C-alpha positions as CSV (number, residue, x, y, z in Angstrom):
1,M,-0.3,0.0,-0.1
2,K,1.3,3.3,-1.0
3,K,1.9,5.6,2.2
4,I,-0.2,9.0,2.5
5,K,2.1,12.2,3.5
6,W,-0.1,14.0,6.0
7,Y,2.3,16.8,6.3
8,P,0.5,18.9,3.7
9,I,-3.0,18.1,4.6
10,I,-2.5,19.0,8.0
11,S,-1.0,22.3,6.9
12,V,-4.3,22.9,4.7
13,I,-6.2,22.0,7.6
14,L,-4.3,24.5,10.0
15,V,-4.6,27.1,7.6
16,F,-8.4,26.8,7.1
17,S,-9.1,26.5,10.8
18,L,-7.1,29.8,11.7
19,A,-9.1,31.6,8.8
20,V,-12.3,30.3,10.3
21,V,-11.0,31.6,13.9
22,M,-9.9,35.0,12.5
23,C,-13.3,35.5,10.7
24,S,-15.0,34.7,13.9
25,C,-13.1,37.1,16.1
26,S,-13.5,39.6,13.3
27,N,-17.3,39.3,13.6
28,S,-17.3,39.4,17.1
29,V,-15.6,42.6,17.1
30,E,-17.8,44.4,14.7
31,E,-20.8,43.0,16.8
32,D,-19.1,44.5,19.8
33,N,-18.6,47.8,17.9
34,I,-22.1,47.7,17.0
35,A,-23.1,47.0,20.5
36,V,-21.1,49.9,21.7
37,V,-22.7,52.7,19.0
38,S,-26.1,51.3,20.0
39,T,-25.7,51.9,23.9
40,A,-24.2,55.2,23.2
41,E,-27.0,56.2,21.1
42,S,-29.4,54.8,23.9
43,L,-27.8,56.9,26.5
44,E,-28.2,60.2,24.4
45,E,-31.7,59.5,23.8
46,P,-33.1,60.1,27.3
47,E,-31.0,63.2,27.9
48,E,-32.9,65.0,25.0
49,S,-36.1,63.9,26.2
50,E,-35.1,65.0,29.8
51,Q,-34.4,68.4,28.3
52,S,-37.4,68.8,26.7
53,E,-39.7,67.8,29.3
54,T,-37.9,70.3,31.6
55,Y,-38.5,72.9,28.9
56,E,-41.9,72.3,28.6
57,S,-42.8,71.8,32.3
58,S,-40.9,74.7,33.8
59,F,-43.9,75.8,35.7
60,E,-44.4,72.4,37.4
61,E,-40.7,72.6,38.7
62,I,-42.1,75.5,41.3
63,S,-42.9,74.0,44.7
64,V,-46.0,75.8,45.5
65,I,-45.7,76.9,49.2
66,A,-48.9,77.9,51.2
67,K,-47.1,80.5,53.4
68,L,-43.7,81.0,54.1
69,D,-42.7,81.6,57.9
70,E,-42.0,85.0,57.0
71,L,-41.8,87.7,54.4
72,P,-38.4,87.1,52.1
73,D,-36.1,90.1,52.6
74,Y,-36.3,91.3,49.0
75,I,-40.2,92.3,49.7
76,S,-39.9,93.4,53.2
77,D,-36.9,95.8,52.4
78,N,-38.5,97.1,49.1
79,S,-42.5,96.5,50.2
80,E,-43.7,99.6,48.5
81,H,-42.2,98.5,45.2
82,Y,-43.6,94.8,45.2
83,T,-47.3,95.5,46.7
84,K,-47.6,98.3,43.6
85,L,-46.2,96.0,41.4
86,L,-48.7,92.9,42.4
87,S,-51.5,95.5,42.3
88,N,-50.7,96.5,38.9
89,I,-50.2,93.1,37.6
90,L,-53.7,92.1,38.6
91,K,-55.2,95.2,37.3
92,L,-53.6,94.5,33.9
93,Y,-54.6,91.0,33.7
94,Y,-58.1,91.5,35.0
95,T,-59.1,94.4,32.7
96,G,-57.3,92.9,29.4
97,V,-59.3,89.9,29.7
98,I,-62.4,92.1,30.4
99,N,-61.7,94.3,27.1
100,G,-60.4,91.4,25.0
101,R,-56.8,92.1,24.7
102,I,-56.0,88.9,26.4
103,H,-57.9,85.9,25.4
104,S,-57.4,82.2,24.6
105,G,-55.9,82.6,21.5
106,N,-52.9,84.4,22.7
107,F,-52.2,82.7,26.4
108,V,-52.7,79.7,27.3
109,P,-51.9,79.2,31.1
110,Q,-49.7,76.2,32.0
111,R,-50.2,76.5,35.8
112,A,-53.0,78.2,36.6
113,K,-56.5,76.9,36.3
114,D,-57.7,79.7,34.4
115,V,-60.2,79.8,31.5
116,L,-60.1,82.6,29.2
117,P,-63.0,83.7,26.8
118,S,-62.3,83.7,23.0
119,E,-61.3,86.3,21.0
120,N,-64.7,86.7,19.6
121,D,-67.0,86.3,22.9
122,T,-69.5,89.4,24.1
123,A,-68.7,91.7,26.5
124,E,-70.8,90.1,29.0
125,K,-68.9,86.9,28.5
126,R,-65.8,88.0,29.0
127,K,-66.5,90.0,32.4
128,E,-67.7,86.7,33.7
129,Y,-64.4,84.9,32.5
130,A,-62.4,87.8,34.0
131,D,-63.9,87.3,37.3
132,Y,-62.9,83.7,37.8
133,C,-59.5,84.2,36.5
134,T,-57.0,83.9,39.4
135,I,-53.8,85.4,41.0
136,G,-52.0,82.9,39.8
137,G,-53.1,83.6,36.2
138,A,-51.9,87.1,36.5
139,L,-48.5,86.2,37.7
140,E,-47.9,83.5,34.9
141,F,-49.1,86.2,32.1
142,Y,-46.7,88.8,33.5
143,S,-44.0,86.0,33.4
144,T,-44.3,85.1,29.8
145,D,-40.9,85.6,28.0
146,S,-39.1,87.0,31.1
147,T,-35.6,86.0,31.2
148,D,-34.8,87.8,34.5
149,F,-37.9,87.1,36.7
150,N,-40.4,84.8,37.1
151,Y,-43.2,86.6,39.1
152,Y,-44.8,83.3,40.0
153,E,-42.0,82.6,42.0
154,I,-41.3,85.9,43.4
155,Y,-45.0,85.6,45.5
156,N,-44.5,82.4,46.2
157,G,-45.7,81.8,49.7
158,C,-46.0,85.3,50.3
159,L,-49.8,86.1,49.6
160,P,-51.3,85.8,52.9
161,Y,-48.9,88.6,53.9
162,F,-50.9,90.7,51.4
163,S,-54.6,92.7,51.7
164,N,-56.5,94.5,49.4
165,D,-58.7,97.5,49.8
166,K,-61.9,98.3,48.0
167,N,-60.3,100.0,45.1
168,G,-58.3,97.0,44.4
169,N,-55.0,98.3,45.7
170,I,-52.4,96.0,47.6
171,Y,-50.8,96.3,50.8
172,I,-48.5,94.4,53.2
173,T,-51.2,93.6,56.0
174,E,-49.3,94.6,59.0
175,N,-48.4,98.1,57.5
176,I,-51.9,99.4,57.4
177,S,-54.8,100.2,59.8
178,M,-57.7,100.7,57.8
179,D,-60.7,98.2,58.5
180,S,-61.5,97.6,54.7
181,V,-59.3,95.4,54.0
182,W,-59.3,91.7,52.9
183,Q,-56.5,88.9,53.3
184,L,-55.1,87.3,49.9
185,T,-54.9,83.7,50.4
186,D,-53.3,81.8,47.6
187,Y,-52.7,81.6,43.7
188,D,-56.0,80.2,43.2
189,E,-58.0,83.0,44.8
190,T,-60.1,84.7,42.0
191,M,-60.2,88.4,40.6
192,R,-64.1,89.0,41.9
193,Y,-62.8,88.9,45.3
194,V,-60.0,91.4,44.8
195,F,-62.0,93.8,42.4
196,K,-65.3,93.0,44.0
197,Y,-66.1,96.8,44.6
198,C,-64.0,98.1,41.8
199,N,-65.1,99.8,38.6
200,P,-63.5,98.4,35.6
201,D,-63.0,101.2,33.7
202,K,-61.1,103.1,36.4
203,L,-59.1,99.9,36.9
204,E,-57.9,100.1,33.3
205,K,-57.0,103.6,33.5
206,E,-54.5,102.4,36.1
207,A,-53.4,99.7,34.5
208,M,-52.4,101.7,31.2
209,A,-51.0,104.1,33.5
210,F,-48.8,101.5,34.8
211,I,-47.6,100.3,31.5
212,S,-47.4,103.7,29.5
213,S,-44.7,104.2,32.2
214,E,-43.0,101.1,32.1
215,I,-42.7,101.4,28.3
216,N,-41.7,105.1,28.4
217,S,-38.7,104.6,30.4
218,T,-37.8,101.3,28.7
219,C,-37.7,103.3,25.4
220,K,-35.3,106.0,26.6
221,N,-33.0,103.2,28.1
222,Y,-33.1,101.0,25.0
223,Y,-32.2,104.4,22.8
224,N,-29.5,105.3,25.0
225,G,-28.3,101.6,25.1
226,I,-27.9,101.2,21.7
227,K,-26.3,104.7,21.0
228,E,-23.6,104.2,23.7
229,G,-23.0,100.2,22.7
230,T,-24.4,99.0,26.2
231,I,-26.7,97.1,24.2
232,V,-25.5,95.2,21.3
233,K,-26.0,92.1,19.3
234,N,-27.0,89.2,21.3
235,S,-27.7,91.2,24.2
236,F,-31.0,89.6,23.9
237,A,-32.9,87.1,21.6
238,Q,-35.3,88.8,19.2
239,Q,-38.2,86.6,18.7
240,Y,-41.0,88.9,17.7
241,T,-38.9,91.8,16.3
242,H,-36.2,92.8,13.9
243,D,-34.1,96.0,15.1
244,T,-30.4,95.7,13.6
245,L,-28.4,96.1,16.7
246,P,-24.5,97.0,17.0
247,D,-21.7,95.1,17.7
248,Q,-18.9,95.8,20.3
249,Y,-16.9,97.5,17.4
250,T,-19.6,99.7,15.8
251,A,-18.2,103.3,15.8
252,P,-20.3,106.1,17.4
253,E,-21.9,107.8,14.1
254,P,-23.4,104.3,12.8
255,R,-24.4,103.2,16.3
256,L,-26.6,106.5,16.6
257,G,-28.2,105.7,13.3
258,L,-29.2,102.3,14.3
259,A,-30.2,103.5,17.6
260,K,-32.9,106.0,15.5
261,H,-33.9,103.1,13.8
262,A,-34.9,100.9,16.6
263,T,-38.4,100.2,17.4
264,I,-40.9,100.7,20.4
265,G,-41.4,96.7,19.7
266,G,-37.8,96.1,20.1
267,A,-37.6,97.9,23.4
268,L,-40.6,95.9,24.7
269,E,-38.7,92.5,23.6
270,F,-35.3,93.9,25.5
271,I,-37.2,93.6,28.8
272,G,-39.2,90.5,28.1
273,K,-42.5,92.4,28.0
274,Y,-43.6,92.2,23.8
275,R,-46.5,89.9,24.7
276,Q,-47.9,91.4,27.6
277,F,-47.7,94.9,26.4
278,S,-47.9,95.0,22.7
279,I,-51.6,93.8,22.7
280,F,-52.3,97.3,24.4
281,I,-50.1,99.5,22.4
282,N,-52.6,101.4,20.4
283,K,-54.3,102.5,23.9
284,L,-51.1,104.3,24.2
285,G,-49.9,107.9,23.1
286,I,-47.0,110.3,22.8
287,D,-47.0,113.8,23.4
288,S,-44.9,116.8,21.5
289,T,-41.8,116.0,23.9
290,G,-41.7,112.2,23.1
291,N,-43.0,110.8,26.5
292,I,-45.9,108.1,26.6
293,Y,-49.2,108.3,28.5
294,P,-52.4,106.3,28.1
295,M,-54.6,107.6,25.5
296,S,-57.6,107.9,28.2
297,D,-55.3,110.9,30.1
298,K,-57.7,113.9,29.7
299,S,-55.0,116.1,30.9
300,K,-52.9,115.6,27.7
301,N,-54.4,117.0,25.0
302,D,-51.5,116.5,22.4
303,L,-51.3,112.9,22.4
304,K,-51.0,111.0,19.0
305,V,-51.8,107.3,19.5
306,I,-49.2,104.6,18.8
307,S,-50.8,102.6,15.9
308,D,-48.1,99.6,16.4
309,T,-44.8,98.4,17.6
310,Y,-42.7,99.2,14.5
311,L,-42.9,102.9,15.5
312,T,-39.1,104.0,15.7
313,M,-37.1,106.1,18.4
314,Q,-36.5,108.8,15.7
315,E,-40.3,109.5,15.4
316,I,-40.7,108.8,19.0
317,Y,-38.4,111.6,20.2
318,H,-38.5,113.7,17.0
319,I,-35.0,113.2,16.4
320,T,-33.5,115.4,13.6
321,A,-30.6,114.2,11.1
322,L,-27.9,116.0,13.4
323,Q,-28.9,114.5,16.8
């Protein structure tokens, strides 16, 4: 019998086995790599989802406190400011719902339980809705788009320290001696309790006096800030307006030009109050000296109505080419 030489066959078998092992290892490595990528992708998804939920439920993060042990220092040290501010916020919201400027089409509360009338509801229906709107709803409305203060948080746990009188004015309870006052309770307290004895027309005049004063000082600060270079690009996000702002290298003369063409709408957005104040803009007017007042102010006979938020600083202040 012819003797078979096994060495070449064994070599072939060994080479084939080695190839199989290497292929298997390669597949294993590729599978491991896929698993790593897949795991990394799965770790990123919850982070994106979490950020989205945080953004959408920003008001939900506030833990509502029934009553703090004592008023915080920022209120007790500046009580006149915070009592007047709360009073004006409530008047603005209440009368805004009554006169149809605030409705379900432009404000949807996330935290408050307020149900707002539609834009086309009757005056009687709007008044009914307004009476059942709440302090919490007013504070949430005023906080819309604010980048500096959350007014819902500022007064959290503080309301039981405040009282209102028959005219709807707010006071720190311990600072007043009058008998006709009613203590505030919480964010769910309705406007009908605060303004039960008030004339809505009078409240609206007071609310318009408040925002006209705010807008008046804001426009001056906005114009001067652009002119002096303290307000520049990216100082604030322009979501509703399109003013062209200087950058940090813009020379004084071009800055002045940009300041002249800046708008009242840009000024409102600069302070985070565009949505709150712009809906009332044609209830305000400008006098011959460039100051802003409510059109209802009978002491001013030279007021020109502000028709829209595109009015420029040059038009407000009657700025000539040389100024």
